[in-house]
C-alpha positions, 0 to 999 in steps of 0.5 A: 503819179499823185496830184501832189507830184503833178503839182510840184512838176507843174510848178517846176515847169512854170519856174523853168519857163519863167527863168528861160524867158527872163534870161532871153529878155536879159540877153535881148536887152544886152544885145541892144546895147553897145559899149562906149569906152572912155580912156583917160590918158591924162594925169587928172580926172576928166568930167565927161557929159553924155547927152541923148540926141534929143537933149543935145538939140533942146539944150544946145544953148546952155550946155557950155555955160552949165558945163561942170556945174551939175552934180555927178551923183544926180546923173549916174543914169540918163536923167533928162537926157544927160549922163555925167561920168568922171573918168579917173586919171590913167583909167577907163570907164565903160558905158552901155548905150542903146544900139543904133542911137545917136549921142553927143559927148563933151569934155574940157581939155587944156584950159577953162574957156569955152574954146577948150570944150570938145564935143562930138556926136557918136552913133552906137552901131558898134562899140566905140572908144574915146581916148583923151590924150594929154594936152601936150600929146595930141594925135597928129601927123608929120611929113617926112622928106627922105632924100637919101635914096633908100629906105631908112629906119626912123625911131621916134621916142616921145609920148609913145616909142615907135620905129618906122621904115621911111621910103625915099620921097615924101611920107606922112606918118601918124605921131603925137605932138610934143618934144620927140627924140629921133634916131636914124642911121645914114651916110655912115652917121648916127643921127639923133636929136629932138623935134617939136611936133606941132599938134596941127600937123605942120611939122616937116622932118628932113632926111638930107642926102649924103651929097648934101651933107658932104658938101664942103661949103655946108656946115654940118647940121645947117 
């Protein structure tokens, strides 16, 4: 093997080692981040601000006052601890955040006042998804009181459609607020109507017993 061949092989080896080292560094860097996904299920674009914990602590008195007054293009990355993301309507955006670090996010919903600004911390120990729902369809709960003495299939059609088995007694189910159509069969009757589900979880839905409905002194539906 002549000196020229040895030189070429040596350079090839060095390049291969460099490439492997670079790939390992990139892989290590990727392993140090987790994904913060923002899903926007509203009909409008939503402006979300993401702060490092240090920036949130230092700037806490000014954040709400300055909300949506800064230039998105100037904050595509964390500049001075702040990153701004505009999530288009009905779309989602993935953001890589440093693993195990704490961040804060905030965005405005359903109005222009400070009271309409939502903020919360996130700790990036794993991938996290933030879902922004329409104002009239917030995730909540509803109490169902089944007096029929048997399990009944209840269909709810609102922000989402779902059918659930409701056992006798009290059940608490996860739903979305807003006007929701309900349907169920009991006592030889097809019951249906609309229930306006309260976002604060105060809605109580009753499935009356057949005896209660059959009482001659009671007007049906009262």
